[in-house]
C-alpha positions in Angstrom: -52.3 -24.4 -29.9 -55.4 -22.5 -28.6 -55.6 -20.2 -31.3 -59.1 -19.8 -32.6 -59.8 -23.0 -30.4 -63.2 -23.1 -28.1 -62.3 -24.6 -24.5 -65.1 -26.2 -21.9 -64.0 -26.6 -18.6 -66.4 -28.8 -16.6 -66.7 -27.4 -12.6 -65.2 -24.3 -14.2 -66.3 -22.6 -11.4 -64.1 -24.4 -8.9 -60.4 -23.2 -7.4 -58.4 -25.1 -10.7 -61.3 -24.4 -13.1 -60.6 -20.3 -12.4 -57.4 -20.6 -12.1 -57.4 -22.1 -15.6 -60.0 -19.6 -17.1 -57.4 -16.5 -16.3 -54.6 -18.9 -17.5 -56.6 -19.6 -21.0 -57.4 -15.9 -21.3 -53.9 -14.5 -21.8 -54.0 -17.0 -25.1 -55.4 -16.3 -28.4 -58.1 -19.0 -27.3 -61.4 -18.0 -28.9 -64.1 -19.3 -26.5 -64.1 -20.4 -22.8 -67.3 -21.8 -22.2 -67.8 -22.4 -18.1 -70.2 -25.2 -17.2 -71.1 -26.0 -13.3 -74.0 -26.3 -11.5 -73.2 -23.2 -9.1 -75.4 -20.1 -10.3 -73.7 -17.8 -7.6 -70.0 -19.1 -8.3 -71.1 -18.0 -11.8 -72.2 -14.9 -11.3 -69.0 -13.9 -9.3 -66.7 -15.2 -11.6 -68.8 -13.0 -14.2 -68.3 -10.0 -12.0 -64.5 -10.7 -11.4 -63.7 -11.7 -15.3 -65.2 -9.1 -18.1 -63.9 -10.7 -20.9 -66.1 -11.3 -24.1 -64.8 -14.5 -24.8 -66.5 -15.7 -21.2 -69.8 -18.2 -22.0 -71.4 -19.3 -18.6 -73.5 -22.6 -19.0 -75.6 -24.1 -16.1 -75.4 -27.3 -16.0 -74.3 -31.0 -14.1 -72.0 -33.8 -15.6 -74.8 -36.1 -14.5 -77.2 -34.6 -17.1 -76.2 -35.8 -20.5 -78.7 -34.2 -22.5 -77.3 -31.0 -21.1 -73.7 -31.9 -21.5 -74.0 -32.8 -24.7 -75.5 -29.5 -25.8 -72.8 -27.4 -24.2 -70.0 -29.7 -26.3 -71.3 -28.6 -29.5 -68.5 -27.5 -31.7 -66.0 -27.6 -28.5 -62.2 -28.6 -29.5 -61.0 -29.0 -26.1 -62.7 -30.0 -22.8 -60.8 -30.1 -19.5 -62.7 -32.5 -16.8 -62.3 -31.0 -13.7 -65.6 -31.3 -11.9 -65.8 -33.6 -8.9 -66.9 -34.3 -5.5 -63.6 -33.8 -3.9 -64.0 -34.0 -0.2 -63.2 -37.4 1.3 -65.4 -37.6 4.4 -68.4 -36.3 2.1 -67.7 -39.1 -0.6 -67.5 -41.2 2.5 -70.8 -40.9 3.7 -72.4 -40.0 0.3 -70.8 -42.7 -1.7 -73.8 -43.4 -4.4 -73.7 -39.6 -5.3 -70.1 -39.7 -5.7 -70.3 -42.4 -8.1 -72.9 -40.5 -9.9 -70.6 -37.3 -10.4 -67.5 -38.8 -10.6 -67.9 -42.0 -12.4 -71.3 -41.4 -14.4 -70.0 -37.8 -14.6 -66.7 -38.6 -16.3 -68.6 -41.4 -18.7 -71.2 -38.5 -20.1 -68.1 -36.2 -20.5 -66.4 -38.7 -22.7 -69.8 -40.0 -24.4 -70.9 -36.5 -25.1 -67.2 -35.6 -26.6 -67.1 -38.6 -28.6 -70.6 -37.6 -30.3 -69.3 -34.1 -30.7 -66.6 -34.8 -32.3 -64.4 -32.9 -29.4 -60.2 -33.2 -30.6 -58.9 -33.4 -26.7 -60.8 -34.8 -23.4 -58.2 -34.2 -20.5 -59.5 -35.7 -17.2 -57.8 -34.0 -13.8 -56.9 -36.9 -11.3 -55.4 -37.1 -7.5 -53.1 -39.0 -5.7 -55.4 -40.6 -4.1 -56.8 -42.7 -7.3 -53.4 -44.4 -6.6 -53.9 -48.2 -4.2 -57.4 -45.9 -3.3 -58.5 -46.5 0.3 -61.6 -44.3 0.7 -64.5 -44.0 -1.8 -63.5 -40.5 -3.4 -60.3 -42.2 -4.3 -62.1 -45.3 -5.6 -64.1 -42.9 -7.8 -61.4 -40.9 -9.3 -59.6 -44.1 -10.2 -62.4 -45.0 -12.4 -62.4 -41.8 -13.7 -58.8 -41.9 -14.8 -59.6 -45.7 -16.3 -62.2 -44.1 -18.5 -60.1 -41.9 -20.2 -57.3 -43.6 -20.9 -59.0 -46.8 -22.2 -60.1 -46.6 -25.8 -62.6 -49.2 -25.2 -65.5 -47.0 -25.2 -65.1 -45.7 -28.6 -64.9 -46.7 -31.9 -61.6 -47.6 -33.3 -61.9 -45.1 -36.3 -62.9 -42.0 -33.6 -59.8 -39.5 -33.4 -60.3 -37.9 -29.9 -57.6 -37.5 -27.8 -57.6 -38.7 -24.1 -55.4 -38.0 -21.5 -55.4 -37.3 -17.7 -52.8 -35.7 -15.3 -52.3 -36.6 -12.0 -51.2 -34.6 -9.0 -51.8 -34.1 -5.1 -52.8 -31.3 -2.9 -53.2 -27.8 -4.6 -51.9 -25.3 -2.3 -54.5 -22.7 -0.8 -57.6 -24.4 -3.1 -60.7 -25.4 -0.8 -59.8 -28.4 0.7 -56.0 -27.8 1.3 -55.0 -28.0 5.2 -53.3 -24.8 4.4 -56.0 -22.4 4.6 -57.6 -24.0 7.2 -54.3 -23.5 9.6 -53.9 -19.9 8.7 -57.8 -19.3 9.8 -56.9 -21.2 13.0 -54.4 -18.8 13.4 -55.8 -15.8 12.4 -59.0 -16.5 15.3 -56.5 -17.3 18.3 -57.2 -21.3 17.9 -55.3 -24.2 18.4 -54.3 -26.1 15.1 -56.2 -29.3 14.9 -53.6 -31.9 13.4 -54.4 -35.4 12.7 -50.9 -36.8 13.1 -47.3 -35.3 12.4 -46.1 -37.9 10.5 -48.6 -38.1 7.8 -47.5 -37.3 4.5 -48.7 -35.8 1.2 -47.7 -34.0 -1.8 -48.5 -30.4 -2.3 -48.4 -28.8 -5.6 -49.1 -25.1 -6.4 -51.5 -23.7 -8.7 -49.5 -22.6 -11.4 -47.6 -26.0 -11.2 -50.8 -27.4 -11.9 -51.7 -25.2 -14.7 -48.4 -26.1 -16.3 -48.7 -29.9 -16.1 -52.2 -29.4 -17.8 -50.7 -27.3 -20.6 -48.1 -29.6 -21.2 -50.3 -32.5 -21.2 -52.8 -30.7 -23.7 -49.7 -29.7 -25.9 -47.4 -32.8 -26.2 -49.5 -35.5 -24.3 -49.9 -39.0 -25.7 -53.8 -40.2 -26.0 -54.3 -42.8 -23.6 -51.7 -41.5 -20.9 -51.4 -39.8 -17.5 -48.8 -37.0 -17.0 -47.8 -37.0 -13.6 -45.7 -34.1 -12.1 -42.5 -35.2 -10.1 -43.3 -33.8 -6.1 -41.6 -34.2 -3.3 -43.9 -35.5 -0.3 -43.9 -32.9 3.2 -44.5 -34.2 6.9 -47.9 -32.5 7.8 -45.8 -31.7 11.3 -43.1 -29.3 8.7 -46.1 -27.9 7.5 -47.7 -26.6 10.5 -44.6 -25.5 12.0 -43.7 -23.5 9.3 -47.1 -21.8 9.0 -46.6 -21.6 12.7 -42.9 -19.6 12.7 -44.3 -17.6 9.8 -47.0 -15.9 11.9 -44.7 -16.2 14.3 -46.9 -18.3 17.3 -45.6 -20.9 19.9 -46.5 -24.6 18.6 -49.9 -25.5 20.2 -51.7 -27.8 18.6 -54.7 -30.6 19.2 -54.4 -33.8 17.5 -57.7 -35.0 16.1 -58.6 -38.6 14.7 -57.8 -39.2 11.2 -61.1 -38.9 9.1 -63.1 -41.7 7.6 -61.2 -43.0 4.4 -58.5 -41.2 5.0 -54.5 -42.2 4.1 -51.5 -41.5 6.5 -49.3 -41.4 3.6 -50.3 -40.9 -0.3 -48.5 -41.8 -3.2 -48.3 -40.6 -7.1 -47.2 -44.3 -8.6 -47.5 -47.6 -6.6 -45.2 -50.4 -7.6 -47.5 -52.5 -10.3 -47.8 -48.6 -12.3 -43.6 -48.3 -12.4 -43.0 -51.0 -15.4 -45.4 -48.3 -17.7 -43.8 -45.3 -16.4 -41.7 -43.2 -17.9 -39.2 -40.5 -17.1 -39.9 -37.3 -18.7 -37.5 -35.4 -17.0 -40.1 -32.9 -15.2 -42.8 -35.1 -15.5 -43.8 -39.0 -15.1 -45.6 -40.5 -18.0 -47.9 -43.5 -17.2 -48.5 -45.1 -20.7 -49.2 -48.8 -21.1 -47.8 -49.8 -24.6 -49.0 -53.0 -25.1 -53.0 -52.0 -24.6 -54.8 -52.6 -27.7 -57.0 -49.9 -27.2 -54.4 -47.0 -27.1 -53.4 -45.1 -30.3 -49.4 -46.8 -30.6 -48.7 -44.6 -33.5 -49.1 -41.9 -31.3 -46.1 -43.0 -29.2 -44.0 -43.6 -32.1 -44.4 -40.4 -33.6 -44.0 -38.0 -30.1 -41.0 -37.5 -30.3 -40.9 -35.2 -27.5 -41.5 -38.7 -25.2 -40.2 -41.8 -27.5 -36.5 -41.0 -26.2 -36.7 -42.0 -22.7 -36.1 -44.7 -20.4 -38.6 -46.7 -18.1 -38.4 -45.8 -14.8 
């Protein structure tokens, strides 16, 4: 599906954007445009990835004019750019709205103006029944991507989202924090051992994105089947791996942090379909969605609602 295609990745120098770029370079994609505001990371990425198909564009999703120019002739845009840290968004809510909500709207508007074929937004489990600013802004990002009311009825753009938990080893993941504390002979800092989270490996996240781009239905959210884990169990496993004693300090929950995350809430179940390795959240009754896309997609239509 990538043969001869031009792909743009917003936030392309982040953990996911970099991994996605490496995966795409293994395909017959024509060009990958890395769109981000971090000059230093782009320089590092350019040094480590020597491939003539890469283009590096400095820009911010808040800047609609710059974004529109970057999306000229693009076939697929994967939107990963966001303010992702819960405390940062909690203490800078207006900035989170500008990047995560207005930035997402800019991506969609510019994708429509430039006749992009597919726009995929990368979401988070924190958008489900959100408790914090970050989750609320990502919920709005998701709603923008899966609703067709912002575009004209005759526009053929395919807009979708993926939703998953924490990516193991990425920035913001607790795993590198624990490992760094162990390597520096520090006591581990744990909020609540009974706290539950969902983890996904980077390869699993990339596989999910590729499945959505390949088989996804416009107006849908694709959610992987993940098992939750207790933070205390993760702590014990890492301590055992490094042969360290179980020594840790309890720290308070961060502002806006949940004790337990969920991937799908009870209200979404009526529109959630079991796709064997994923769940598909798709409101077939939504007047803005392309019903024919659902009916003709044999990959999905024979599965039952959860």
